[in-house]
C-alpha positions as CSV (number, residue, x, y, z in Angstrom):
1,M,81.8,103.5,77.5
2,T,79.6,100.4,77.8
3,I,77.3,99.8,80.8
4,A,79.5,97.1,82.0
5,S,82.6,99.3,81.7
6,A,80.8,102.1,83.6
7,S,79.9,99.6,86.3
8,L,83.5,98.5,86.6
9,Q,84.6,102.1,86.9
10,R,82.1,102.8,89.7
11,E,83.3,99.7,91.6
12,L,86.9,100.8,91.3
13,E,86.0,104.3,92.5
14,Q,84.2,102.9,95.5
15,W,87.2,100.7,96.4
16,E,89.5,103.7,96.2
17,Q,87.2,105.6,98.4
18,S,87.2,102.8,101.0
19,L,91.0,102.7,101.0
20,R,91.1,106.5,101.6
21,G,88.9,105.9,104.7
22,V,91.3,103.3,106.1
23,A,94.7,105.1,105.7
24,D,95.9,108.2,107.4
25,E,99.0,110.3,106.7
26,D,101.3,108.3,109.0
27,F,100.4,105.0,107.5
28,A,103.0,105.1,104.8
29,V,105.8,106.0,107.3
30,D,104.6,104.1,110.3
31,P,102.3,101.2,109.4
32,R,100.0,99.7,111.9
33,P,98.9,96.1,111.7
34,D,95.2,97.1,112.0
35,Q,95.5,99.6,109.1
36,L,97.3,97.1,107.0
37,M,94.7,94.4,107.8
38,A,91.9,96.9,107.0
39,T,93.5,97.8,103.6
40,I,93.8,94.1,102.7
41,Q,90.3,93.3,103.8
42,A,88.8,96.2,101.9
43,T,90.7,95.2,98.8
44,V,90.0,91.5,98.9
45,T,86.3,92.1,99.7
46,A,85.8,94.7,96.9
47,Y,87.6,92.6,94.3
48,R,86.0,89.3,95.1
49,S,82.5,90.7,95.6
50,H,82.3,93.5,93.1
51,I,85.3,94.3,90.9
52,L,86.1,90.8,89.5
53,P,82.4,90.1,88.7
54,A,82.2,93.5,87.0
55,L,85.5,92.8,85.1
56,T,84.1,89.5,84.0
57,A,80.9,91.1,82.8
58,C,82.9,93.6,80.8
59,R,84.9,90.9,79.2
60,A,82.1,88.4,78.2
61,G,82.9,87.4,74.6
62,A,86.0,89.5,74.5
63,A,89.5,88.7,73.4
64,P,91.6,86.1,75.2
65,A,93.9,88.9,76.4
66,D,91.0,90.2,78.5
67,A,90.8,86.9,80.2
68,V,94.5,87.2,81.1
69,I,93.8,90.5,82.8
70,A,91.0,89.0,84.9
71,D,93.2,86.0,85.7
72,E,96.1,88.3,86.8
73,V,93.8,90.4,88.9
74,A,92.6,87.2,90.7
75,R,96.2,86.1,91.3
76,I,97.1,89.4,92.9
77,V,94.0,89.2,95.2
78,D,95.1,85.6,96.1
79,R,98.5,87.0,97.1
80,L,96.9,89.6,99.2
81,E,95.0,86.9,101.1
82,E,98.4,85.2,101.7
83,V,99.7,88.4,103.1
84,R,96.7,88.7,105.4
85,R,97.4,85.2,106.8
86,E,101.1,86.2,107.3
87,L,100.0,89.4,109.1
88,V,97.8,87.4,111.4
89,A,100.7,85.0,112.1
90,G,102.9,88.0,113.1
91,G,104.9,88.5,110.0
92,H,107.4,91.3,109.5
93,L,105.2,94.4,109.2
94,V,107.4,96.5,106.9
95,G,107.9,93.6,104.4
96,L,104.2,92.8,104.4
97,Q,103.4,96.5,103.9
98,L,105.7,96.6,100.8
99,R,103.9,93.5,99.4
100,V,100.5,95.1,99.9
101,Y,101.6,98.3,98.2
102,E,103.0,96.3,95.3
103,A,99.7,94.4,95.0
104,L,97.7,97.6,95.1
105,A,99.9,99.1,92.4
106,G,99.4,96.0,90.2
107,L,95.7,96.0,90.7
108,R,95.4,99.7,89.8
109,A,97.5,99.2,86.7
110,L,95.6,96.1,85.5
111,T,92.1,97.6,86.2
112,R,93.1,100.9,84.5
113,V,94.0,98.9,81.4
114,A,90.7,96.9,81.6
115,V,88.7,100.2,81.9
116,R,90.6,101.7,78.9
117,I,89.9,98.6,76.8
118,G,86.3,98.8,77.8
119,Q,86.1,102.4,76.6
120,G,87.0,101.1,73.1
């Protein structure tokens, strides 16, 4: 594992830990707007501030497919920001929760692929 890949892995673990601090057992069954907002905020902040820069550092000089991964991650984060705006505007909570869960699943899958590629 390269230093950049290890840094990416650390950032991902910190993000997952922050999400565990936000959610409780009832969140999946009975979502609350404040928890959904906190999940979105933690994810957008972690990805914009730490994970995307670490992902970019891992991929410097790498294959074009790696740039596609980073681009797709950025698109998912953009979609989470759209969900956040809809939540503030009073959007349908269950539908927004589903979109957040889908985005989180996509981010986890893409970053898992990025880490595995970085491990060589």
